[in-house]
Structure formats: structure tokens, C-alpha cells
Legacy VTK file of the C-alpha trace (Angstrom):
# vtk DataFile Version 3.0
C-alpha trace
ASCII
DATASET POLYDATA
POINTS 556 float
-14.043 -14.409 4.432
-10.878 -13.041 2.819
-9.468 -10.112 4.741
-6.140 -8.340 4.268
-4.064 -8.951 7.377
-0.494 -9.437 8.467
-0.625 -13.211 8.322
-1.866 -13.344 4.753
0.495 -10.660 3.457
3.601 -12.001 5.150
2.726 -15.548 4.118
2.386 -14.403 0.509
5.679 -12.527 0.635
7.492 -15.439 2.227
6.357 -18.003 -0.294
7.247 -15.585 -3.083
10.780 -15.175 -1.802
11.035 -18.870 -0.945
10.280 -19.499 -4.593
13.390 -17.593 -5.577
15.608 -20.008 -3.638
15.587 -22.506 -6.460
16.565 -19.851 -8.996
20.124 -19.426 -7.778
21.604 -21.026 -10.883
19.597 -18.973 -13.367
19.442 -15.430 -11.977
21.545 -15.146 -8.834
24.413 -13.752 -10.918
25.145 -10.042 -10.785
23.122 -7.902 -13.192
24.956 -5.900 -15.855
26.835 -3.180 -13.935
28.900 -1.917 -16.868
29.923 1.747 -16.657
28.285 2.294 -13.265
29.996 3.723 -10.194
30.685 0.720 -7.950
32.488 2.593 -5.168
31.095 1.900 -1.722
29.874 5.186 -0.196
31.245 6.468 3.088
28.470 7.403 5.491
28.867 9.962 8.242
26.637 9.550 11.289
25.778 12.932 12.789
23.265 11.643 15.346
20.619 8.920 15.603
18.403 10.665 13.042
20.837 12.175 10.517
23.249 10.302 8.239
24.979 11.709 5.173
27.267 10.793 2.288
28.226 13.888 0.325
25.002 15.579 -0.777
23.035 12.393 -0.077
21.386 11.977 3.288
18.868 10.188 5.478
17.158 12.182 8.216
14.113 11.751 10.430
11.867 14.797 10.754
9.942 15.815 13.850
6.896 13.886 12.618
8.952 10.656 12.664
9.094 10.335 8.872
12.383 9.358 7.250
13.534 11.598 4.390
16.048 9.946 2.038
17.797 11.918 -0.718
20.037 10.119 -3.217
21.475 10.944 -6.629
23.769 9.377 -9.218
23.776 6.440 -11.631
21.665 3.310 -10.919
24.280 1.296 -9.028
25.467 4.375 -7.150
21.911 5.183 -6.061
21.332 1.641 -4.848
24.567 1.595 -2.878
23.726 4.947 -1.300
20.218 3.813 -0.387
21.586 0.662 1.198
24.426 2.362 3.049
22.205 5.089 4.463
19.300 2.786 5.368
21.232 -0.298 6.493
19.707 -0.482 9.985
16.231 0.176 8.591
16.684 -2.588 6.017
17.504 -5.034 8.781
14.371 -4.077 10.697
12.141 -4.318 7.637
13.420 -7.778 6.678
13.048 -8.834 10.292
9.344 -7.889 10.150
8.809 -10.268 7.218
11.160 -13.164 7.682
10.963 -13.760 11.400
7.361 -14.812 10.777
8.411 -17.880 8.783
8.108 -20.429 11.571
4.799 -18.939 12.705
3.114 -18.900 9.314
4.821 -21.707 7.399
5.650 -24.277 10.093
5.495 -27.315 7.826
8.763 -28.050 6.006
6.904 -30.241 3.546
4.549 -27.386 2.690
7.496 -25.035 2.263
9.080 -27.449 -0.217
5.873 -27.688 -2.265
5.585 -23.916 -2.344
9.228 -23.573 -3.382
8.768 -25.937 -6.309
5.693 -24.106 -7.534
7.209 -20.660 -7.171
10.542 -21.645 -8.690
8.545 -22.238 -11.825
6.269 -19.251 -11.304
9.095 -16.722 -10.839
11.271 -18.057 -13.609
10.867 -15.047 -15.929
10.221 -12.089 -13.632
13.812 -10.843 -13.796
13.456 -10.503 -17.590
10.758 -7.882 -17.065
12.749 -5.619 -14.725
14.757 -2.986 -16.668
18.555 -3.136 -16.392
18.652 0.198 -14.565
16.460 -0.984 -11.706
18.178 -4.357 -11.424
21.467 -2.491 -10.926
19.877 -0.182 -8.364
18.335 -3.087 -6.446
21.656 -4.931 -6.614
23.408 -1.958 -4.987
20.784 -1.875 -2.245
21.135 -5.616 -1.683
24.804 -5.211 -0.716
23.534 -3.870 2.610
20.741 -6.254 3.520
21.520 -8.504 6.504
23.140 -11.886 6.002
20.740 -13.291 8.586
18.308 -14.363 5.899
20.714 -15.682 3.263
19.358 -19.167 3.996
16.128 -18.027 2.331
17.722 -16.566 -0.794
20.828 -14.623 -1.843
20.630 -10.891 -1.028
20.105 -9.683 -4.609
17.413 -12.245 -5.375
15.708 -11.517 -2.066
15.707 -7.767 -2.706
14.578 -8.160 -6.310
11.603 -10.323 -5.490
10.483 -8.290 -2.505
9.685 -5.573 -5.060
6.981 -7.907 -6.330
5.501 -8.691 -2.911
2.420 -6.582 -3.617
1.816 -8.348 -6.924
2.341 -11.878 -5.671
0.118 -11.450 -2.653
-2.478 -9.888 -4.910
-2.303 -12.727 -7.424
-1.932 -15.818 -5.251
-4.125 -14.944 -2.286
-6.604 -12.769 -4.176
-5.788 -9.599 -2.260
-7.316 -7.512 -5.003
-9.480 -5.605 -2.600
-6.813 -3.630 -0.835
-9.074 -0.707 -0.060
-7.335 2.261 -1.674
-9.367 5.292 -2.717
-8.189 8.295 -4.748
-9.506 11.355 -6.554
-8.242 13.993 -8.958
-9.887 17.402 -9.358
-9.221 20.382 -11.590
-11.005 23.247 -13.348
-14.231 24.225 -11.573
-13.550 21.717 -8.762
-10.574 23.613 -7.271
-10.120 27.222 -6.076
-7.393 28.035 -8.617
-8.441 25.660 -11.398
-5.216 23.693 -10.958
-5.063 19.925 -10.621
-5.102 18.453 -7.110
-4.914 14.736 -6.319
-5.507 12.879 -3.061
-5.107 9.199 -2.253
-5.247 6.775 0.668
-3.038 3.686 0.580
-5.002 1.352 2.844
-2.349 -1.333 2.654
-1.911 -2.992 6.035
1.008 -5.298 6.747
1.127 -4.975 10.510
1.982 -2.136 12.858
5.727 -2.799 12.699
5.691 -2.589 8.918
4.253 0.932 8.999
6.551 2.272 11.717
9.359 3.321 9.362
7.818 5.365 6.557
10.348 6.592 3.964
9.914 9.685 1.792
12.359 8.983 -1.015
13.803 11.804 -3.135
15.738 10.469 -6.140
17.778 12.644 -8.520
18.811 10.150 -11.227
21.602 10.745 -13.719
19.061 10.005 -16.468
15.392 10.901 -16.379
13.346 13.206 -14.172
13.924 13.749 -10.415
11.007 12.514 -8.314
9.664 11.787 -4.840
7.917 8.601 -3.744
6.446 7.360 -0.474
7.145 3.833 0.728
9.176 1.819 3.210
12.832 0.835 3.680
14.131 -1.181 0.748
11.324 -0.161 -1.637
12.848 1.464 -4.725
9.712 0.964 -6.785
6.884 3.502 -6.583
3.533 3.216 -4.814
2.706 6.947 -4.649
4.894 9.586 -6.279
5.385 12.797 -8.250
8.227 14.010 -10.457
9.690 17.477 -10.937
7.771 17.922 -14.218
4.501 17.623 -12.280
3.544 14.088 -13.299
1.998 12.003 -10.493
1.200 8.327 -10.162
-0.701 6.238 -7.620
-2.011 2.682 -7.852
-5.276 0.989 -6.941
-5.563 -2.807 -7.035
-8.239 -4.431 -9.176
-9.716 -7.926 -9.206
-7.107 -10.393 -10.516
-6.912 -13.958 -11.655
-3.851 -16.112 -10.966
-1.457 -15.676 -13.924
0.853 -18.361 -15.281
4.077 -16.421 -14.841
5.391 -13.431 -12.917
6.115 -10.411 -15.109
6.906 -6.740 -14.439
6.058 -5.745 -10.836
3.590 -2.889 -10.841
5.787 -0.781 -8.535
8.627 -1.028 -11.073
6.313 0.066 -13.890
5.120 3.010 -11.787
8.766 3.928 -11.115
9.571 3.813 -14.824
6.649 6.081 -15.664
7.546 8.555 -12.933
11.191 8.759 -13.993
10.637 9.025 -17.743
7.232 10.596 -18.416
6.137 14.212 -18.129
2.753 13.976 -19.865
-0.181 11.589 -19.779
0.503 10.391 -23.333
4.092 9.528 -22.424
2.874 7.619 -19.373
0.345 5.657 -21.447
3.039 4.768 -24.000
5.333 3.312 -21.295
2.480 1.372 -19.694
1.263 -0.007 -23.022
4.682 -1.564 -23.683
4.747 -3.383 -20.338
3.475 -6.824 -19.394
2.087 -7.041 -15.860
0.770 -10.029 -13.930
-1.922 -8.447 -11.762
-4.822 -6.085 -12.385
-4.071 -2.525 -11.396
-5.428 0.966 -12.022
-2.734 3.634 -12.251
-4.012 7.151 -11.651
-1.724 9.449 -13.605
-1.973 13.202 -13.153
-0.085 15.796 -15.165
0.622 19.477 -14.567
1.261 19.951 -18.287
-2.135 18.455 -19.168
-3.880 19.828 -16.037
-5.923 16.653 -15.695
-5.679 13.019 -14.672
-6.633 9.673 -16.219
-6.738 6.044 -15.144
-4.517 3.533 -16.924
-6.238 0.222 -16.212
-4.037 -2.838 -16.743
-4.356 -6.584 -16.368
-2.438 -9.540 -17.804
-4.735 -9.721 -20.828
-6.403 -6.322 -21.124
-5.573 -2.602 -21.238
-7.753 0.489 -21.015
-7.538 4.223 -20.412
-10.378 5.964 -18.607
-10.928 9.704 -19.034
-13.777 11.840 -17.717
-15.519 14.538 -19.712
-15.696 16.823 -16.679
-13.097 17.858 -14.089
-13.477 15.130 -11.446
-11.960 11.663 -11.469
-12.652 9.146 -8.683
-10.993 5.749 -8.313
-11.432 2.897 -5.850
-10.822 -0.768 -6.709
-12.870 -1.479 -9.797
-12.164 -0.579 -13.401
-14.156 1.995 -15.366
-12.740 2.028 -18.909
-14.607 0.571 -21.878
-12.462 -2.597 -22.271
-13.557 -3.726 -18.782
-17.278 -3.059 -19.071
-18.021 -6.739 -19.715
-15.174 -8.154 -17.632
-16.727 -10.756 -15.302
-14.161 -10.359 -12.518
-14.477 -6.597 -12.551
-18.257 -6.687 -12.503
-18.199 -9.225 -9.680
-15.925 -6.908 -7.695
-18.385 -4.039 -8.201
-21.282 -6.217 -7.030
-19.651 -7.993 -4.099
-16.847 -5.838 -2.704
-16.655 -2.518 -0.868
-15.119 -0.708 -3.872
-18.339 0.824 -5.221
-19.376 1.932 -1.726
-16.141 3.898 -1.230
-16.462 5.352 -4.731
-19.936 6.586 -3.841
-18.797 7.983 -0.473
-15.943 9.898 -2.123
-18.396 11.296 -4.671
-20.815 12.277 -1.910
-18.121 14.179 0.003
-16.903 15.943 -3.141
-20.482 17.003 -3.925
-20.597 18.617 -0.475
-17.303 20.474 -1.043
-17.620 22.857 -4.021
-13.915 23.794 -4.157
-11.221 21.464 -2.855
-7.731 22.585 -1.861
-5.179 20.661 0.183
-6.851 21.272 3.561
-10.240 20.101 2.311
-8.590 17.139 0.595
-6.934 16.053 3.853
-10.281 16.228 5.623
-11.887 14.034 2.952
-9.090 11.462 3.110
-9.538 11.262 6.877
-13.278 10.544 6.645
-14.343 7.532 8.728
-18.097 7.484 8.111
-20.354 5.889 5.550
-22.910 7.107 3.040
-25.174 9.782 4.482
-22.704 10.044 7.391
-23.809 6.788 9.000
-21.532 5.163 11.573
-19.641 2.224 10.097
-17.619 1.255 13.130
-13.914 2.082 13.155
-11.788 -0.024 10.837
-14.605 -0.810 8.408
-13.255 -1.301 4.877
-16.184 0.688 3.504
-14.681 3.852 5.002
-12.290 6.070 3.066
-10.088 6.105 6.172
-10.029 2.557 7.468
-7.612 3.460 10.296
-5.162 0.898 8.945
-3.592 2.802 6.045
0.128 2.992 5.390
-0.054 6.557 4.109
-2.120 9.243 2.455
-0.731 11.735 -0.053
-1.919 14.958 -1.668
-0.364 16.399 -4.847
-0.470 19.902 -6.350
1.475 19.113 -9.531
1.589 22.617 -11.062
3.321 23.939 -7.945
5.475 20.844 -7.412
3.977 20.353 -3.942
3.242 17.114 -2.104
1.720 16.458 1.353
2.364 13.160 3.159
0.526 11.859 6.221
2.360 10.924 9.393
1.560 8.367 12.087
-0.997 7.265 13.133
-2.753 6.239 9.915
-3.998 9.384 8.124
-4.517 11.203 11.423
-1.049 12.670 11.957
0.111 15.931 10.409
0.609 16.026 6.641
4.114 17.318 5.923
4.524 19.457 2.799
7.425 19.459 0.340
8.346 21.576 -2.698
10.144 19.553 -5.377
11.423 22.713 -7.087
13.356 23.548 -3.934
14.530 20.027 -3.173
15.773 19.351 -6.715
17.276 22.813 -7.247
20.608 22.208 -9.004
22.023 25.324 -7.329
21.227 24.068 -3.834
24.304 24.380 -1.629
23.014 22.951 1.649
23.984 19.289 1.903
21.221 18.136 4.200
18.309 19.990 5.736
14.821 19.038 6.929
12.879 19.562 3.741
9.268 19.908 4.847
7.569 23.315 4.728
6.177 24.263 8.141
3.814 26.916 6.796
2.000 24.369 4.612
1.763 21.542 7.163
-1.752 20.146 7.555
-2.486 20.013 11.316
-3.004 16.638 12.938
-6.505 15.280 13.397
-7.668 15.694 17.007
-9.593 12.431 16.740
-6.403 10.575 17.686
-6.709 12.045 21.212
-10.338 11.041 21.681
-11.767 8.244 23.806
-13.194 6.702 20.655
-9.697 6.347 19.207
-8.351 4.906 22.461
-11.178 2.370 22.387
-10.353 1.543 18.774
-6.705 0.855 19.617
-7.807 -1.302 22.560
-10.197 -3.138 20.241
-7.361 -3.884 17.817
-5.246 -5.464 20.555
-8.129 -7.584 21.748
-9.017 -8.464 18.177
-5.706 -10.317 17.794
-6.606 -12.478 20.805
-10.054 -13.094 19.347
-8.560 -14.159 16.013
-6.381 -16.760 17.720
-9.404 -18.119 19.551
-11.304 -18.426 16.269
-8.470 -20.316 14.578
-7.798 -22.698 17.467
-11.142 -23.865 18.806
-9.395 -25.959 21.463
-7.418 -23.045 22.923
-8.438 -21.736 26.322
-10.415 -18.517 25.960
-12.177 -16.330 28.498
-15.683 -15.778 27.127
-16.068 -12.868 29.525
-13.832 -10.866 27.165
-16.482 -10.833 24.446
-18.808 -8.150 25.928
-15.832 -5.820 26.403
-14.600 -6.569 22.889
-17.954 -5.686 21.348
-18.375 -2.568 23.482
-15.048 -1.130 22.289
-16.253 -0.881 18.679
-20.002 -1.507 18.783
-20.910 -0.257 15.279
-18.436 -2.520 13.517
-20.157 -5.603 12.165
-17.215 -7.941 12.541
-17.010 -7.726 16.333
-20.487 -9.209 16.553
-19.780 -11.815 13.896
-16.582 -12.967 15.660
-18.356 -13.086 19.000
-21.077 -15.183 17.396
-18.523 -17.555 15.921
-16.813 -18.078 19.274
-20.148 -18.571 21.042
-21.099 -21.072 18.345
-17.858 -23.004 18.809
-18.550 -23.023 22.555
-22.062 -24.416 21.861
-23.651 -21.295 23.366
-26.223 -21.065 20.604
-28.568 -18.430 22.056
-25.638 -16.019 22.451
-24.385 -16.937 18.982
-27.784 -16.257 17.459
-28.150 -12.785 18.973
-24.571 -11.932 17.920
-25.113 -12.984 14.306
-28.428 -11.127 14.181
-26.775 -7.936 15.451
-23.917 -8.293 12.934
-26.471 -8.433 10.116
-27.934 -5.108 11.261
-24.604 -3.351 10.742
-22.913 -2.158 7.540
-21.166 -5.368 6.443
-18.098 -4.972 4.273
-18.845 -7.331 1.386
-21.703 -9.394 0.012
-19.857 -12.717 0.624
-19.328 -11.679 4.259
-23.052 -11.007 4.681
-23.977 -14.327 3.063
-21.581 -16.193 5.320
-23.122 -14.658 8.450
-26.582 -15.555 7.188
-25.346 -19.121 6.714
-23.998 -19.212 10.275
-27.287 -17.873 11.603
-29.181 -20.649 9.821
-26.820 -23.266 11.292
-27.307 -21.754 14.730
-31.098 -21.803 14.442
-30.950 -25.480 13.512
-28.932 -26.177 16.651
-31.608 -24.458 18.729
-34.445 -26.598 17.407
LINES 1 557
556 0 1 2 3 4 5 6 7 8 9 10 11 12 13 14 15 16 17 18 19 20 21 22 23 24 25 26 27 28 29 30 31 32 33 34 35 36 37 38 39 40 41 42 43 44 45 46 47 48 49 50 51 52 53 54 55 56 57 58 59 60 61 62 63 64 65 66 67 68 69 70 71 72 73 74 75 76 77 78 79 80 81 82 83 84 85 86 87 88 89 90 91 92 93 94 95 96 97 98 99 100 101 102 103 104 105 106 107 108 109 110 111 112 113 114 115 116 117 118 119 120 121 122 123 124 125 126 127 128 129 130 131 132 133 134 135 136 137 138 139 140 141 142 143 144 145 146 147 148 149 150 151 152 153 154 155 156 157 158 159 160 161 162 163 164 165 166 167 168 169 170 171 172 173 174 175 176 177 178 179 180 181 182 183 184 185 186 187 188 189 190 191 192 193 194 195 196 197 198 199 200 201 202 203 204 205 206 207 208 209 210 211 212 213 214 215 216 217 218 219 220 221 222 223 224 225 226 227 228 229 230 231 232 233 234 235 236 237 238 239 240 241 242 243 244 245 246 247 248 249 250 251 252 253 254 255 256 257 258 259 260 261 262 263 264 265 266 267 268 269 270 271 272 273 274 275 276 277 278 279 280 281 282 283 284 285 286 287 288 289 290 291 292 293 294 295 296 297 298 299 300 301 302 303 304 305 306 307 308 309 310 311 312 313 314 315 316 317 318 319 320 321 322 323 324 325 326 327 328 329 330 331 332 333 334 335 336 337 338 339 340 341 342 343 344 345 346 347 348 349 350 351 352 353 354 355 356 357 358 359 360 361 362 363 364 365 366 367 368 369 370 371 372 373 374 375 376 377 378 379 380 381 382 383 384 385 386 387 388 389 390 391 392 393 394 395 396 397 398 399 400 401 402 403 404 405 406 407 408 409 410 411 412 413 414 415 416 417 418 419 420 421 422 423 424 425 426 427 428 429 430 431 432 433 434 435 436 437 438 439 440 441 442 443 444 445 446 447 448 449 450 451 452 453 454 455 456 457 458 459 460 461 462 463 464 465 466 467 468 469 470 471 472 473 474 475 476 477 478 479 480 481 482 483 484 485 486 487 488 489 490 491 492 493 494 495 496 497 498 499 500 501 502 503 504 505 506 507 508 509 510 511 512 513 514 515 516 517 518 519 520 521 522 523 524 525 526 527 528 529 530 531 532 533 534 535 536 537 538 539 540 541 542 543 544 545 546 547 548 549 550 551 552 553 554 555
């Protein structure tokens, strides 16, 4: 049962970066920095939540989101990002690399992984444009030396921009449960394009603590905003000043033979250099990627959105003939209609279910503006409003997401969720104001109070408190499932199941522990109850059925 969790993601990231260790001779040299500003910036610390260097700044708003504004040439931008975020970079690397001994304890296994990934990563740097290599190099001047034993700073920073891709490719994390929609024409009050997306990408609570809203005013290209984490200069969700937006949804991948352009770097390139859908398609078509990904591209100039669906050996563009586009984690364009992996994902995963739930909610909402969009993105229920249990991957809001965003491209407006999950307030920003060349204020909180989406009151409910308690206990349960010999108090299981009773997995895990403890009657009733709930994927359901059959045999 493959589930996206901290252990899998960190393990994938670690082996990816470990693989770069053997590449010191080939690519650890400095990238081409010719004609770039190499001066180290001087940073002024005003307080613990405001740092500046000229017109560039890093500040934390009242919703605990970091706002980073940088401008200049590629190297200059990277140096500014590193200098302003240096303490955040240390924390973010700490989240990943201090897990090495926990997740890769065997030195022999580490060596095998290094050898494989030295070969696997051998050409990735050739697929990253010079501009972004220079920017990442500048950033890497400020990463901590603590982890130099893993890889040199530049190599480490470069390859961390491919962490999403490598985890996706090597551990089959294709089903990161992101859901998005674009509406225009008769679907919105003013006829203008609106886009909403959930990034249900979970890498642990610490990983999501420091969310960064990055405003970049490059010396070449279009100013833009993106939402990510410290050290991420690629784009996961973003919009530029011309009103072009981009978000990504993972598709079902096969393991490629060589790393190529990281999808976040491609998304960055599109955002910085495209202002129309055709321009975005042209940039994507020239790029080689090594995972399967759907890029939802919206455009104020075109007043519509399309899906650019890419994989290592296929390319498609999906357009609708109406004014509603919905995307989850399967491909819809003609080139993928007979793709076996894509069709298997539709049949077995939770992608189609979320697609149908998004469609159902949109059918119930005749005109969608930003407030209605936020409500849809926060939805935690299943088809026909059934209870899924909190944290179910069939929900639009899985209560594990890194962020949600809403775009109004024609007005240059973006809304970004704050902690926890998609439940906190959505802060609003106006790119026309932020990237105004006549702006004289050096650093100000940029969000627009009057457009803030209020927080979801669910976070103050008993149900949410129970969910958070369930998550803490779930970590203990997971350890007990991995180590069958570890001491475990079986009396915890009734409490565990009562905290999130509609979620199928609590009953499955209880059944597995009872089975390991040779308590077969309890295991049987647990597996039977799990099968009555809304199970995430077809393979999960089949596995529980298999365990139930094994249990019944034990009872005979």
C-alpha cells in the first residue's frame, strides 16, 4: 500500500542528493556567472520578522507566511534569496538531512544508492538553463556547511530542485493528490477567468511550517509570484504580472533512464517568459522532462486555461469546449487516451473520484468567485456529501496540504492559504501594486486586508482536535506495524479508531496489529469494518480483502 508520507519523501530526496556526491568531478564547478553581479548583499535586520537589503526584503505577515521580494540579475537574485533566508535555509535542510540515519541506516545500502544515482543524475544539470543554475548557485552560498559531507552546496541546492521529480519517479509517488479547476465565461460572476488549486503534497509538519510567498522581479522576463518553501526557486504554483498562471498535478510515471529538466524549473521558465497559452505550450514542447505531469496554464489574455500534459515520451494539450476545466491526477488529452499507465491510474487511484467530487461541487455553485472557490478547496466530504473520514485522499481537502491558491489573472490577484492546511485565512495580493516600477516604499506587508478570505471555523471544532490527536497516535501505530516485535499497548487501538471513525485506514491498521498479535477475531471485525468505508484506492481494498481471507483461515 503506497502512501505519500514523510519517510518515503525524505528517503527519496536523500538518495537523490546522495547520488550527486559522486558527481563532484563533472558538475561541482561553478556555473557560468559571466556578466552577473557577484557582490554579496548586505542585509539589515529590523526585527525577528523583517529583513531587508535595499528594495529587497523578507518579512513574516500576521498569518505567519513569509513574503520574499527580490530583483536583479540571476546571480544577484540568488545571493539575495540566500542572504535574506539564511536561517530558513538551515531549518529546511535540517528537516531533510537529519533524517539520514533514521531512514538510510545501512552504509552498504547508501553506497549502492549512490552508485545508481551517480549514473542516473549524470545529465540533469544539462537540462537546467544557465540563468537558473546561476540563481541556484547564488542561493547555495548561504546554505549551511553542516551537510557538505553529503554534497557540495551548489550540487545539493541544484538537485533539491528535482526532489519532487525523483520521488515521483523512483518511489512511484505519482498520486500526490492535487486537485485544481479553472472557470470562466458563464461559470463566473464577471466572466473572467478564476483558478483554484490544492497542493496536497505532504512532507511532514516541519516541512510546511515555513511557507514562502516569493515575489521575483527579474532583469529579463516577466515579474511573478510563486508559493513554495525556503530554498525553492522553481515554481509549484504561480502567476506573472501579465496574468499567466501555472500549477502542476502529478500523473502516473514510469522510471526513466536519466534525470532531465525538473518540472519546477520548467514551470518557472514558463512563468517568467510566457504571457499567453501558445507561448507556454511552445516552451513546454521544447523541454525534456523525466516524470509525468499535467501543467494547468491559465491566461488573462486568452481568458481561459488548458492542460499541458507531459511525460518522458509523450506530449498533449487538453482544451475544453466549454468554460470549465477540472484537473486531478490523470491525463485527459488525446495522446493519453490509450496510455496503459494513465488508464490504470484512472481505474485504481483516487484521481477520478476527486475529479468527480470537484465537478459535483461546481454543478452546485452556478457562479464561482474567490470566496466560493475557497469553500470548494476546503471541502472534506465525498460524493453526495458522504463522510470520508478526515485525511482521506479522496477528499479535495485531505487536511495534509502544503497550500491552496486562487488566481484572478485579469486583475492580477492571488489568494494563498495559511496554516493549518487550507483552513487558515487566504491572504490576497495584487501583482500590479507589488511590481509597480514607481513604488517608493522599500518594504511593506503586501497582503490586502479587504480581500482576505476568513479562516475556516472547522479548525476550532472538536472534530479537528480529534483529527490532530489521531495524527499523533497514527505515528505510534505506524511504528508498531513496521516493528512487530516492539512493545505496543493494544488498549490504544479503540481510542485510535474512535478519533477518526469514518476513515478506513484506522480500522485496517487496527486489524493488522491485531493480526500480528494473533488476535484473529478482533482482526476480522476490524478488516470487515474497513471494507465498509470509502477506501482510497482499488489496490488498498484488494489488500484488505486478502488480509481478511488470511484471518478467516486462521480462525478455522
